[in-house]
BADRENVO-32779 format. One line per 8 residues: their letters; for each residue x, y, z negated of N, C-alpha, C. Coordinates in nm, 4 decimals. Atoms other than C-alpha are relative to their C-alpha. Example, Ala and Ser with C-alpha at 12.3 -4.5 7.8 and 13.67 -1.06 7.14 Angstrom:
AS) 0.0890 -0.1190 0.0000 1.2300 -0.4500 -0.7800 0.0900 0.1200 0.0000; -0.0820 -0.1190 0.0060 1.3670 -0.1060 -0.7140 -0.0770 0.1090 -0.0730 $
This chain:
MRSNRIRT) 0.0860 -0.1212 0.0000 0.0000 0.0000 0.0000 0.0874 0.1232 0.0000; -0.0921 -0.1139 0.0100 0.2813 0.2233 -0.0903 0.0713 0.0199 0.1293; -0.0696 -0.0106 -0.1280 0.4632 0.1521 0.2379 -0.0912 0.0648 0.1017; 0.0946 -0.0613 -0.0935 0.1559 0.2410 0.4384 -0.0184 0.1484 -0.0271; 0.0185 -0.1416 0.0344 0.1189 0.5661 0.2477 0.1207 0.0808 0.0451; -0.1227 -0.0725 -0.0408 0.4808 0.6630 0.3147 0.0014 0.0175 0.1488; -0.0003 -0.0077 -0.1467 0.4442 0.5807 0.6833 -0.1014 0.1045 0.0452; 0.1032 -0.0976 -0.0371 0.1299 0.7819 0.7021 0.0468 0.1415 -0.0245 $
TALAATAL) -0.0516 -0.1350 0.0337 0.2972 1.0737 0.5294 0.1033 0.0425 0.0991; -0.1056 -0.0327 -0.0981 0.5934 1.0545 0.7712 -0.0620 0.0390 0.1323; 0.0669 -0.0327 -0.1258 0.3634 1.0472 1.0668 -0.0675 0.1369 -0.0059; 0.0660 -0.1313 0.0148 0.1731 1.3445 0.9327 0.1005 0.1114 0.0084; -0.1048 -0.1055 -0.0038 0.4978 1.5336 0.8809 0.0498 0.0217 0.1406; -0.0479 -0.0090 -0.1402 0.6101 1.4500 1.2320 -0.0995 0.0770 0.0847; 0.1041 -0.0708 -0.0761 0.2817 1.5673 1.3747 -0.0012 0.1471 -0.0319; -0.0011 -0.1418 0.0402 0.3076 1.8872 1.1750 0.1143 0.0730 0.0651 $
LAALSLTA) -0.1167 -0.0631 -0.0644 0.6567 1.9537 1.3049 -0.0246 0.0216 0.1489; 0.0293 -0.0145 -0.1434 0.5407 1.8928 1.6611 -0.0951 0.1157 0.0251; 0.0966 -0.1101 -0.0156 0.2520 2.1302 1.6136 0.0664 0.1336 -0.0170; -0.0725 -0.1251 0.0248 0.4834 2.3944 1.4730 0.0867 0.0359 0.1203; -0.0853 -0.0262 -0.1172 0.7163 2.3510 1.7699 -0.0826 0.0562 0.1157; 0.0869 -0.0502 -0.1083 0.4308 2.3917 2.0134 -0.0450 0.1429 -0.0241; 0.0441 -0.1373 0.0345 0.3143 2.7032 1.8283 0.1092 0.0995 0.0254; -0.1137 -0.0912 -0.0198 0.6616 2.8530 1.8394 0.0223 0.0260 0.1462 $
CSDNGSGD) -0.0177 -0.0180 -0.1457 0.6927 2.7851 2.2115 -0.1070 0.0905 0.0567; 0.1112 -0.0833 -0.0474 0.3541 2.9372 2.2694 0.0219 0.1453 -0.0351; -0.0256 -0.1388 0.0424 0.4521 3.2495 2.0690 0.1111 0.0620 0.0816; -0.1108 -0.0556 -0.0795 0.7821 3.2885 2.2591 -0.0456 0.0330 0.1403; 0.0507 -0.0273 -0.1344 0.6044 3.2653 2.5947 -0.0867 0.1208 0.0025; 0.0882 -0.1176 0.0045 0.3455 3.5186 2.4953 0.0817 0.1251 -0.0159; -0.0830 -0.1181 0.0208 0.6182 3.7560 2.3792 0.0694 0.0397 0.1271; -0.0682 -0.0351 -0.1261 0.8072 3.7336 2.7136 -0.0968 0.0632 0.0963 $
NGKAGAAA) 0.0994 -0.0591 -0.0894 0.4909 3.7954 2.9079 -0.0393 0.1409 -0.0422; 0.0369 -0.1331 0.0504 0.4089 4.0898 2.6878 0.1053 0.1020 0.0359; -0.1072 -0.0960 -0.0344 0.7488 4.2382 2.7393 -0.0009 0.0299 0.1481; 0.0026 -0.0229 -0.1445 0.7248 4.1896 3.1147 -0.1165 0.0880 0.0390; 0.1175 -0.0821 -0.0294 0.3779 4.3348 3.1206 0.0231 0.1439 -0.0364; -0.0243 -0.1380 0.0420 0.4928 4.6415 2.9304 0.1019 0.0655 0.0898; -0.1041 -0.0573 -0.0856 0.7992 4.6854 3.1519 -0.0554 0.0350 0.1353; 0.0534 -0.0230 -0.1329 0.5969 4.6640 3.4713 -0.0688 0.1357 0.0116 $
PAGSTVDQ) 0.0609 -0.1332 -0.0089 0.3786 4.9694 3.3995 0.1045 0.1101 -0.0078; -0.1032 -0.1041 0.0092 0.6869 5.1601 3.2955 0.0708 0.0138 0.1324; -0.0654 -0.0056 -0.1305 0.8549 5.0652 3.6242 -0.0900 0.0632 0.1036; 0.0942 -0.0587 -0.0942 0.5441 5.1563 3.8184 -0.0075 0.1501 -0.0176; 0.0050 -0.1444 0.0264 0.5318 5.4937 3.6501 0.1190 0.0699 0.0610; -0.1204 -0.0597 -0.0575 0.8879 5.5690 3.7561 -0.0094 0.0034 0.1512; 0.0138 0.0046 -0.1455 0.8141 5.4542 4.1127 -0.0969 0.1058 0.0495; 0.0997 -0.0978 -0.0408 0.5062 5.6794 4.1304 0.0507 0.1420 -0.0202 $
QSPAATAP) -0.0509 -0.1339 0.0260 0.6992 5.9757 3.9876 0.1164 0.0355 0.0919; -0.1158 -0.0282 -0.0845 0.9896 5.9381 4.2276 -0.0330 0.0971 0.1114; 0.0342 -0.1006 -0.1028 0.8122 6.1152 4.5160 -0.0249 0.1362 -0.0599; 0.0272 -0.1290 0.0638 0.6938 6.3812 4.2734 0.1294 0.0668 -0.0399; -0.1282 -0.0569 0.0414 1.0501 6.4244 4.1520 0.0732 0.0578 0.1183; -0.0700 -0.0501 -0.1184 1.1752 6.4741 4.5086 -0.0753 0.1144 0.0664; 0.0790 -0.1059 -0.0623 0.8919 6.7136 4.6010 0.0601 0.1380 -0.0195; -0.0596 -0.1328 0.0149 1.0585 7.0186 4.4430 0.1176 0.0215 0.0933 $
DSGKDAKD) -0.1135 -0.0152 -0.0915 1.3710 6.9512 4.6489 -0.0488 0.0303 0.1400; 0.0540 -0.0249 -0.1327 1.1603 6.9338 4.9642 -0.0548 0.1401 0.0101; 0.0545 -0.1364 0.0009 0.9828 7.2577 4.8700 0.1102 0.1029 0.0062; -0.1120 -0.0943 -0.0012 1.3158 7.4280 4.8068 0.0595 0.0100 0.1380; -0.0526 -0.0010 -0.1366 1.4409 7.3170 5.1468 -0.0905 0.0790 0.0919; 0.0947 -0.0732 -0.0837 1.1221 7.4480 5.3045 0.0108 0.1492 -0.0230; -0.0129 -0.1419 0.0332 1.1634 7.7780 5.1204 0.1248 0.0584 0.0622; -0.1245 -0.0479 -0.0609 1.5245 7.8043 5.2346 -0.0164 0.0193 0.1490 $
TKDAKDTG) 0.0238 -0.0114 -0.1436 1.4120 7.7375 5.5888 -0.0829 0.1222 0.0329; 0.0853 -0.1179 -0.0206 1.1383 8.0010 5.5611 0.0794 0.1271 -0.0166; -0.0821 -0.1191 0.0222 1.3860 8.2516 5.4161 0.0901 0.0268 0.1183; -0.0866 -0.0166 -0.1165 1.6169 8.1852 5.7061 -0.0783 0.0574 0.1165; 0.0826 -0.0534 -0.1080 1.3315 8.2481 5.9512 -0.0351 0.1456 -0.0244; 0.0369 -0.1374 0.0322 1.2294 8.5632 5.7676 0.1126 0.0968 0.0269; -0.1142 -0.0886 -0.0237 1.5782 8.7045 5.8016 0.0421 0.0003 0.1447; -0.0296 -0.0026 -0.1407 1.5707 8.6469 6.1747 0.0868 -0.1133 0.0450 $
GTSDTPAE) -0.0812 0.1138 -0.0355 1.7822 8.3377 6.1642 0.1363 0.0390 0.0524; -0.1259 -0.0484 -0.0548 2.0929 8.5440 6.2358 0.1144 -0.0082 -0.0987; -0.1064 0.0034 0.1001 2.2843 8.4905 5.9141 0.1063 -0.1024 0.0338; -0.0965 0.1042 -0.0344 2.4481 8.1758 6.0546 0.0416 0.0086 0.1449; -0.0366 -0.0124 -0.1406 2.4882 8.3057 6.4107 0.0663 0.1342 0.0242; -0.0681 -0.1288 -0.0166 2.7464 8.5870 6.4069 0.0141 0.0410 0.1445; -0.0144 -0.0344 -0.1411 2.7863 8.5660 6.7832 -0.1246 0.0701 0.0504; 0.1234 -0.0631 -0.0421 2.4192 8.6477 6.8345 -0.0138 0.1375 -0.0617 $
NTAAHSKG) 0.0051 -0.1310 0.0651 2.4408 8.9272 6.5796 0.0869 0.0998 0.0738; -0.0920 -0.0885 -0.0708 2.7391 9.0726 6.7612 -0.0587 0.0424 0.1327; 0.0597 -0.0316 -0.1287 2.5581 9.0500 7.0949 -0.1136 0.0990 -0.0161; 0.1113 -0.0908 0.0241 2.2486 9.2174 6.9518 0.0504 0.1392 -0.0334; -0.0560 -0.1295 0.0381 2.4588 9.4922 6.7975 0.0598 0.0712 0.1208; -0.0605 -0.0593 -0.1189 2.6474 9.5456 7.1209 -0.1077 0.0529 0.0923; 0.1099 -0.0443 -0.0847 2.3219 9.5662 7.3133 -0.0607 0.1288 -0.0513; 0.0547 -0.1222 0.0593 2.1891 9.8245 7.0710 0.0915 0.1182 0.0229 $
STSVTSGR) -0.0957 -0.1074 -0.0203 2.5066 10.0283 7.0997 -0.0039 0.0488 0.1428; 0.0057 -0.0384 -0.1407 2.4820 10.0229 7.4778 -0.1204 0.0882 0.0268; 0.1207 -0.0797 -0.0206 2.1258 10.1554 7.4652 0.0194 0.1407 -0.0511; -0.0222 -0.1322 0.0573 2.2273 10.4424 7.2399 0.0937 0.0797 0.0886; -0.0959 -0.0682 -0.0851 2.5224 10.5231 7.4615 -0.0649 0.0459 0.1292; 0.0674 -0.0366 -0.1232 2.3058 10.5183 7.7723 -0.0890 0.1200 -0.0207; 0.0863 -0.1140 0.0298 2.0572 10.7521 7.6102 0.0797 0.1274 -0.0157; -0.0831 -0.1183 0.0204 2.3383 10.9861 7.5088 0.0512 0.0527 0.1327 $
KSNTAATG) -0.0474 -0.0420 -0.1308 2.4739 10.9877 7.8639 -0.1103 0.0712 0.0758; 0.1108 -0.0626 -0.0691 2.1291 11.0669 8.0002 -0.0248 0.1395 -0.0525; 0.0209 -0.1314 0.0578 2.0892 11.3511 7.7541 0.1089 0.0959 0.0433; -0.1112 -0.0860 -0.0395 2.4335 11.4863 7.8397 -0.0152 0.0423 0.1445; 0.0146 -0.0315 -0.1413 2.3632 11.4638 8.2111 -0.1089 0.1034 0.0216; 0.1097 -0.0951 -0.0151 2.0299 11.6436 8.1757 0.0416 0.1377 -0.0455; -0.0455 -0.1296 0.0508 2.1907 11.9192 7.9659 0.0963 0.0645 0.0972; -0.0973 -0.0537 -0.0943 2.4711 11.9556 8.2181 -0.0671 0.0603 0.1215 $
NKGTGNSS) 0.0700 -0.0535 -0.1152 2.2319 12.0015 8.5061 -0.0660 0.1321 -0.0321; 0.0666 -0.1239 0.0388 2.0438 12.2656 8.3167 0.1015 0.1108 -0.0202; -0.0996 -0.1020 0.0316 2.3565 12.4423 8.2022 0.0704 0.0529 0.1226; -0.0747 -0.0433 -0.1171 2.5180 12.4562 8.5466 -0.0895 0.0611 0.1063; 0.0893 -0.0590 -0.0983 2.2080 12.5852 8.7257 0.0252 0.1491 0.0145; -0.0216 -0.1418 -0.0264 2.2491 12.9282 8.8927 -0.1256 0.0608 0.0602; 0.1268 -0.0453 -0.0553 1.8842 13.0141 8.9446 -0.0517 0.1270 -0.0659; 0.0484 -0.1217 0.0654 1.8503 13.3128 8.7088 0.0269 0.1211 0.0887 $
PVTCTGGN) -0.0148 -0.1157 -0.0895 1.7932 13.6391 8.9011 0.1066 0.0981 -0.0486; -0.0964 -0.1057 0.0278 2.0532 13.9149 8.9193 -0.0519 0.1280 0.0648; 0.0384 -0.1269 -0.0618 2.0334 14.2795 9.0282 0.0536 0.0065 0.1426; -0.0450 -0.0165 -0.1388 2.0487 14.3463 9.4010 0.1008 0.1144 0.0087; -0.1032 -0.1019 -0.0217 2.3620 14.5390 9.5009 0.0516 -0.0131 0.1434; -0.0621 0.0098 -0.1318 2.5683 14.6041 9.8116 0.0859 -0.1235 0.0131; -0.0838 0.1190 -0.0037 2.7713 14.2975 9.7169 -0.0753 -0.1286 0.0279; 0.0769 0.1228 -0.0239 2.4907 14.0397 9.7380 -0.1142 0.0205 0.0988 $
TKVTVSKV) 0.1017 -0.0254 -0.1027 2.2736 14.2004 10.0097 0.0657 0.0587 0.1250; -0.0394 -0.0668 -0.1243 2.3078 14.3129 10.3680 -0.1039 0.1055 0.0304; 0.0921 -0.1109 -0.0209 2.1568 14.6548 10.4303 0.0160 0.0527 0.1424; -0.0003 -0.0571 -0.1354 2.0605 14.7835 10.7730 -0.0939 0.1202 0.0044; 0.0862 -0.1158 -0.0187 1.9026 15.1079 10.8934 -0.0367 0.0084 0.1475; 0.0467 -0.0071 -0.1387 1.6924 15.1548 11.2062 -0.1073 0.1071 0.0129; 0.1062 -0.0957 -0.0281 1.4657 15.4123 11.3706 -0.1287 -0.0751 0.0308; 0.1298 0.0594 -0.0314 1.0933 15.3389 11.4004 -0.0792 0.1017 0.0814 $
SRPINHLL) 0.0817 -0.0891 -0.0824 0.8408 15.4782 11.6454 -0.1160 0.0596 -0.0784; 0.1094 -0.0455 0.0865 0.5674 15.5085 11.3840 0.0295 -0.0416 -0.1434; 0.0269 -0.1430 -0.0238 0.5524 15.7040 11.1736 0.1235 0.0719 0.0581; -0.1097 -0.0713 -0.0647 0.7612 15.9611 11.3578 0.0926 0.0605 -0.1042; -0.1026 -0.0585 0.0855 1.0804 16.1039 11.2075 0.0244 -0.0857 -0.1260; -0.0242 0.0929 0.1112 1.1246 15.7965 10.9897 0.1114 -0.0999 0.0355; -0.0950 0.1109 -0.0089 1.3990 15.5421 10.9298 -0.0501 -0.1143 -0.0883; 0.0361 0.1174 0.0817 1.3543 15.1933 10.7936 0.1273 -0.0639 -0.0536 $
LTATNTGS) -0.1112 0.0709 0.0655 1.5972 15.0445 10.5410 -0.0436 -0.1430 -0.0295; 0.0275 0.1418 0.0270 1.6134 14.6648 10.5157 0.1160 -0.0576 -0.0802; -0.1012 0.0628 0.0859 1.8008 14.4894 10.2321 -0.0312 -0.1488 -0.0082; 0.0195 0.1444 -0.0020 1.8405 14.1112 10.2774 0.0942 -0.0664 -0.0994; -0.0793 0.0696 0.1006 1.9584 13.8883 9.9935 0.0897 -0.1037 0.0685; -0.0962 0.0929 -0.0588 2.2743 13.7121 10.1132 0.0669 -0.0883 -0.1051; -0.0591 0.0792 0.1069 2.3588 13.5575 9.7765 -0.0687 -0.1340 -0.0165; 0.0571 0.1317 0.0282 2.2771 13.2162 9.6303 -0.1022 0.0049 -0.1125 $
RPCYAYHA) 0.0941 -0.0149 0.1107 2.0600 13.3523 9.3481 -0.1004 0.1093 0.0332; 0.0971 -0.1068 -0.0205 1.7415 13.5613 9.3458 0.0558 0.1317 -0.0551; -0.0432 -0.1310 0.0520 1.7935 13.9341 9.2941 -0.1181 0.0949 -0.0062; 0.1039 -0.1007 0.0186 1.5784 14.2224 9.1738 0.0415 0.1283 0.0702; -0.0213 -0.1305 -0.0640 1.5495 14.5320 9.3931 -0.0747 0.1039 -0.0838; 0.0640 -0.0920 0.0939 1.4831 14.7860 9.1189 -0.0241 0.1372 0.0618; 0.0324 -0.1394 -0.0299 1.3099 15.1200 9.1801 0.0214 0.0331 0.1481; -0.0229 -0.0446 -0.1382 1.4117 15.3124 9.4942 0.1498 0.0107 0.0251 $
PALGFDDA) -0.1419 -0.0195 -0.0276 1.7478 15.3274 9.6706 0.0364 0.1482 -0.0126; -0.0507 -0.1380 0.0063 1.9554 15.6387 9.6091 0.0824 0.0235 0.1265; -0.0620 -0.0232 -0.1302 2.0599 15.7889 9.9418 0.0909 0.1227 -0.0028; -0.0915 -0.1131 -0.0171 2.3535 16.0066 10.0239 0.0338 0.0175 0.1474; -0.0295 -0.0289 -0.1402 2.3676 16.1636 10.3700 0.1339 0.0733 0.0106; -0.1275 -0.0627 -0.0278 2.7169 16.2468 10.4864 0.0646 0.0510 -0.1287; -0.0672 -0.0573 0.1165 2.8735 16.4864 10.2369 -0.0967 0.0766 -0.0912; 0.0981 -0.0708 0.0814 2.5489 16.5985 10.0688 0.0337 -0.0151 -0.1471 $
QAAFPVLR) -0.0325 0.0013 0.1424 2.5954 16.6886 9.7016 -0.1121 -0.0578 -0.0852; 0.1151 0.0488 0.0773 2.2461 16.5882 9.5873 -0.0577 -0.1242 0.0652; 0.0645 0.1209 -0.0515 2.0649 16.2561 9.6199 -0.1283 0.0378 0.0700; 0.1219 -0.0245 -0.0754 1.7783 16.2369 9.8600 -0.1194 -0.0194 -0.0919; 0.1178 0.0105 0.0869 1.4350 16.2888 9.6963 -0.0690 -0.1363 0.0119; 0.0723 0.1274 0.0050 1.2335 15.9801 9.5918 -0.1496 0.0273 -0.0072; 0.1444 -0.0155 -0.0009 0.8599 15.9522 9.6665 -0.0605 -0.0835 -0.1132; 0.0516 0.0711 0.1188 0.7030 15.8652 9.3296 -0.1309 -0.0724 0.0275 $
DSIPQAVV) 0.1284 0.0640 -0.0282 0.3694 15.7765 9.4836 0.0152 -0.1397 0.0604; -0.0208 0.1294 -0.0658 0.5264 15.4668 9.6421 0.0407 -0.1112 -0.0972; -0.0401 0.1024 0.0987 0.5936 15.2774 9.3160 -0.0841 -0.1255 0.0178; 0.0761 0.1247 -0.0178 0.4950 14.9097 9.3704 -0.0560 -0.0489 -0.1329; 0.0616 0.0538 0.1214 0.2892 14.7100 9.1249 0.0983 -0.0820 -0.0829; -0.0982 0.0816 0.0718 0.5851 14.4912 9.0322 0.1368 0.0161 0.0657; -0.1354 -0.0050 -0.0537 0.9594 14.4809 9.0752 0.0118 -0.1001 0.1139; -0.0162 0.0883 -0.1153 1.0509 14.3342 9.4130 0.1116 -0.1003 -0.0284 $
TLEPGQSA) -0.0977 0.1077 0.0219 1.2268 13.9973 9.3733 0.0308 -0.0666 0.1322; -0.0417 0.0598 -0.1261 1.4266 13.8611 9.6640 0.0646 -0.1354 -0.0247; -0.0655 0.1300 -0.0033 1.4959 13.4922 9.6969 0.1085 0.0061 0.1065; -0.1032 -0.0003 -0.1038 1.8062 13.4089 9.9010 -0.0616 -0.0030 0.1397; 0.0513 -0.0090 -0.1363 1.7326 13.5117 10.2616 -0.1174 0.0945 0.0151; 0.1139 -0.0912 -0.0089 1.4370 13.7370 10.1761 0.0467 0.1458 0.0041; -0.0357 -0.1412 -0.0189 1.4273 14.1108 10.2439 -0.0957 0.0932 -0.0714; 0.0799 -0.1096 0.0554 1.3020 14.4301 10.0813 0.0125 0.1184 0.0965 $
YASVGLFG) 0.0047 -0.1090 -0.0982 1.2073 14.7461 10.2696 -0.0264 0.1333 -0.0687; 0.0265 -0.1367 0.0467 1.2132 15.1207 10.2117 0.0021 0.0911 0.1227; 0.0037 -0.0935 -0.1138 1.1146 15.3950 10.4553 0.0568 0.1349 -0.0418; -0.0624 -0.1296 0.0236 1.2918 15.7268 10.4856 -0.0699 0.1036 0.0873; 0.0554 -0.1140 -0.0726 1.0969 16.0409 10.5823 0.1117 0.1038 0.0132; -0.1234 -0.0765 -0.0195 1.3792 16.2440 10.7348 -0.0124 0.1467 -0.0417; 0.0147 -0.1398 0.0408 1.2387 16.5900 10.6656 -0.1466 0.0329 -0.0190; 0.1345 -0.0457 0.0272 0.9303 16.7765 10.5518 -0.0332 0.1194 0.0890 $
ESDGKDLH) 0.0474 -0.1089 -0.0839 0.7227 17.0450 10.7225 0.0693 0.1314 -0.0352; -0.0590 -0.1266 0.0436 0.8898 17.3178 10.5179 0.1459 0.0154 0.0421; -0.1393 -0.0091 -0.0379 1.2338 17.2341 10.6493 0.0198 0.0850 0.1265; -0.0104 -0.0810 -0.1208 1.1628 17.4016 10.9829 0.1184 -0.0392 0.0859; -0.1161 0.0226 -0.0851 1.4801 17.4415 11.1808 0.1265 -0.0231 -0.0814; -0.1177 0.0196 0.0860 1.7125 17.3987 10.8798 0.0279 -0.1496 -0.0193; -0.0244 0.1430 0.0032 1.8020 17.0390 10.9633 0.1490 -0.0273 0.0138; -0.1402 0.0421 -0.0037 2.1279 16.8498 10.9305 0.0114 -0.1232 0.0899 $
KGKHLTVY) -0.0221 0.1169 -0.0832 2.2609 16.6113 11.1888 0.0815 -0.1013 -0.0807; -0.0662 0.0999 0.0823 2.3522 16.2934 11.0103 0.0771 -0.1031 0.0787; -0.0813 0.1040 -0.0622 2.6228 16.0433 11.0951 0.0136 -0.1245 -0.0901; -0.0239 0.1108 0.0930 2.6692 15.8327 10.7829 -0.1031 0.0038 -0.1134; 0.0951 0.0113 0.1119 2.4418 15.7101 10.5084 0.0555 -0.0984 -0.1022; -0.0412 0.0878 0.1097 2.5405 15.5676 10.1707 -0.1242 -0.0398 -0.0786; 0.1172 0.0526 0.0717 2.2797 15.3434 10.0039 0.0474 -0.0590 -0.1320; -0.0323 0.0493 0.1350 2.3128 15.2961 9.6277 -0.1202 -0.0772 -0.0547 $
FTSKSNSG) 0.1056 0.0770 0.0671 2.1151 15.0367 9.4332 -0.0143 0.0496 -0.1434; 0.0289 -0.0569 0.1312 1.9472 15.1640 9.1191 0.0005 -0.1078 -0.1082; -0.0029 0.0944 0.1121 1.9984 14.9982 8.7810 -0.1409 -0.0233 -0.0529; 0.1301 0.0337 0.0576 1.7141 14.8400 8.5902 -0.0561 0.1138 -0.0830; 0.0440 -0.1101 0.0859 1.6994 15.1333 8.3502 -0.0274 0.1275 0.0787; 0.0199 -0.1167 -0.0869 1.6820 15.3755 8.6451 0.0794 0.1220 -0.0471; -0.0829 -0.1092 0.0506 1.9578 15.5787 8.4836 0.1230 0.0256 0.0862; -0.1148 -0.0163 -0.0880 2.2033 15.5535 8.7703 0.0115 -0.1185 0.0941 $
STGSPAQL) -0.0201 0.1080 -0.0956 2.3415 15.3261 9.0382 0.0729 -0.1169 -0.0651; -0.0668 0.1196 0.0511 2.4767 14.9749 8.9897 0.0641 -0.0749 0.1156; -0.0678 0.0792 -0.1025 2.7228 14.7620 9.1819 0.0557 0.0866 0.1115; -0.0594 -0.0702 -0.1138 2.8834 14.8516 9.5105 -0.1085 0.0499 0.0947; 0.0995 -0.0522 -0.0942 2.6920 15.0704 9.7605 0.0219 -0.0575 0.1395; -0.0100 0.0409 -0.1409 2.6268 14.9943 10.1264 0.0297 0.1244 0.0841; -0.0386 -0.1110 -0.0875 2.7946 15.2186 10.3837 -0.0532 -0.0269 0.1410; 0.0655 0.0215 -0.1284 2.5891 15.2579 10.7014 0.0304 0.1132 0.0979 $
TLPANTYW) -0.0094 -0.0990 -0.1064 2.6203 15.4372 11.0335 -0.1413 0.0289 0.0497; 0.1361 -0.0374 -0.0395 2.3068 15.6288 11.1237 -0.0187 -0.0123 0.1508; 0.0295 0.0009 -0.1435 2.1335 15.5885 11.4593 0.0313 0.1375 0.0615; -0.0340 -0.1259 -0.0688 2.2272 15.8528 11.7194 -0.1142 0.1001 -0.0107; 0.0950 -0.1113 0.0031 2.0576 16.1908 11.6969 -0.0963 -0.0103 -0.1195; 0.0796 0.0031 0.1232 1.9388 16.1476 11.3392 0.0178 0.1337 -0.0702; -0.0015 -0.1277 0.0699 1.8430 16.4770 11.1698 -0.0794 -0.0144 -0.1308; 0.0666 0.0094 0.1285 1.7480 16.5124 10.8066 -0.0076 0.1381 -0.0639 $
GDNGFVTY) 0.0190 -0.1263 0.0695 1.6238 16.7928 10.5838 -0.0009 -0.0207 -0.1513; -0.0064 0.0060 0.1459 1.6359 16.8757 10.2127 -0.1322 -0.0428 -0.0628; 0.1317 0.0349 0.0533 1.2627 16.8061 10.1719 -0.0499 -0.1365 0.0478; 0.0382 0.1348 -0.0404 1.2655 16.4528 10.3088 -0.0220 -0.0898 -0.1237; 0.0252 0.0922 0.1143 1.2019 16.1429 10.0904 0.0413 -0.1422 0.0381; -0.0184 0.1439 -0.0161 1.2737 15.7740 10.0430 -0.0976 -0.0705 -0.0940; 0.0973 0.0728 0.0816 1.0199 15.5220 9.9132 0.0712 -0.1002 -0.0925; -0.0475 0.1135 0.0826 1.0594 15.2571 9.6448 0.0144 -0.1230 0.0915 $
WQSDMADA) -0.0111 0.1257 -0.0723 1.1632 14.9144 9.7635 -0.1356 -0.0694 0.0003; 0.1255 0.0727 -0.0169 0.8639 14.7203 9.8982 0.0316 -0.1411 0.0505; -0.0206 0.1368 -0.0467 0.8291 14.3479 9.9625 -0.0533 -0.0203 0.1408; 0.0589 0.0122 -0.1332 0.6380 14.4116 10.2873 0.0367 0.1233 0.0838; -0.0393 -0.1100 -0.0874 0.7567 14.6220 10.5812 -0.1148 0.0963 0.0250; 0.1156 -0.0850 -0.0301 0.4072 14.7489 10.6579 -0.0297 0.0937 -0.1171; 0.0236 -0.0847 0.1155 0.3702 14.8786 10.3026 0.1000 0.1149 -0.0031; -0.1028 -0.1034 0.0025 0.6957 15.0697 10.3311 -0.0296 0.1075 0.1049 $
LTY) 0.0212 -0.0935 -0.1086 0.5906 15.2324 10.6585 -0.1344 0.0729 -0.0086; 0.1253 -0.0727 0.0165 0.2548 15.3584 10.5264 0.0235 0.1409 -0.0535; -0.0274 -0.1303 0.0602 0.4269 15.6623 10.3703 0.0723 0.0891 0.1006 $
């Protein structure tokens, strides 16, 4: 009886040890699975965050690219910058040359009028049939610039001491301006009714051009030879310069 009890007790102990072993194995397996299960989510979290971690770098690159575009993309292309700068300099230089050329043309122009004198005009004298006892003076601009024929010519017959009288009623509405090649006219009434037989036979006539202020002559005079058989008196007259021959001969 005692032997059976001991055997039974041994068998029970053996069974208990086997059960304990199985329990331990079961606990170790559960622990490994638990650790693996916990590690997997942690690994997944890192994998999911990796793109997020690289996103700032991508954004920075994009920003750098945008900044480069905003600055014209010329910071890394010195050759293009140099070309652009050279092109700009050429434009400025061209503009400066154009301005200089335009100023030069304006500055060298000789179109401003001058005063008509014996030096820039050709003066002629001729007899006319109407009105009778009249001469016609013609002053033609031979210069390259316009000239003003101011007031009336001052006439000196031969060795006369006084200037020939000027007809004030013949003052034109404006100063006569002669372009190159144009002419001005003045008529000379050789004598008046009161002169009678006290006439002078003339051979030479000096034509002076009057200054703008009408205070005297200006420039060189014109020396003319009078037509044959020209007689003049102290009461004759000369008109103001006219732009039209017919106007000059109305007096």
